[in-house]
C-alpha positions, 0 to 999 in steps of 0.5 A: 624356732630353732628349739620347735625345729629340734623338738619336731626333728626329734619327734620325726627320728623317734617315729622313724625308729619305732616304724623300724622296730615294727618291721623288723617284728613284723619282717622276722616272722616270714623271714624265719619261715623263708630261712625253714623252707630254704634249709633242710631239716637235719634228719635225727640219726638212728642207732643200729643195735648189734646183732646177738648171734645165740646158738643154732635154732630153728628159723622164726617165722616172720612177722610182718607189721601191717600196722607200719607207716611205709617207707615212701612216709618214712623217706618223706623230706620235711617241709615247713608248714606254711602259715594257717592265716593269711600273710599280711606283710606281702614284699618288702623293696630296697630304691633308690635313686636321684631326685631333683628340683629347683630352689628360689634363689639357690638353684638346683636341689638335688638328693639321693633317696633310699627308700625301704618300702614294706607292702602290705596286702590289703586285698583281704580288706576288700574281699570282706566288704564285697570288693574283690581287686582283679590284681595288686592291691597294696599299702606301702609304708615307706621311712626314707633318708635322703643325702642332699647334694645341691645346693648344699649338703643336706638331708631329708628324713621322714616316712611316707605312706602309699597305695600301689594299685596292679595293672595286671594279674599278681601272676604275671612276670611284668606288673606295671603300677601306681603308687600315690600317697602323702607322709611327712618330713624334716629336711636340714636345708633352709628354704625361701620357700618354707617358713619351716623345715619339718613339712609334709609330702604328696606323691603320685608315679608310675613303676613297674616289677620286672620278676627275675624270679618268683619272689624276687623282682628289678623294680624301676620307678619315676614319682613326683613329689610335692612339699608344703607345710599346710600352712602352719607358717609362712611362706609356704610356696611350695617345692616341686620336685621329680623322683628316678628310683630303681631296686630289688623288691623281695615277695614272702 
């Protein structure tokens, strides 16, 4: 059994590494566009040629070049061009907080989770099939790791795939939303409820984005989690936990 659990742990870690590599590849493009829009482009240094005075002569008539660009066009600051395609990655969230549940024979099951949410806008997909959602609609890829504090020091590591649905127009300063989905995880804690340490989980919860700036929001969320191994091995009684998390959301 230990060999199987080691293999499962290696598979989970490999999937997490692949997720972070994919996230870095996807996030790097909007970050570069953001930096270009914030850091002004350096203006080229023009070197003025010294005037060479010659013997006095009759003043030359001034010739006006009407084809030259106006001064306003020359002095306009350089701006990063917006990409022609639609943005797929809409935002990124950093969430942490506290979670608690109950284990048979061991009492309280407490942990401190750390979530990295990659928010992908899926409204364009639905518009292609004739559905026009009025508000926020996102697919969320969520790698996470949790530090278990009770009943003993342990860890949880895994990845969730969630759907986030907003209740107000995306331009609203306050955006309440529903979030739900499923994922997989490895828990180092041995329990009487579960016959395996590799498990699946289902989430459902509500949260709110409160925008501090146009693209930065404070996020608070409560979610309920059910953990089980889908009857891979008995026992499979399940473990339920409640999560309260908060953090920052950055929109691209």
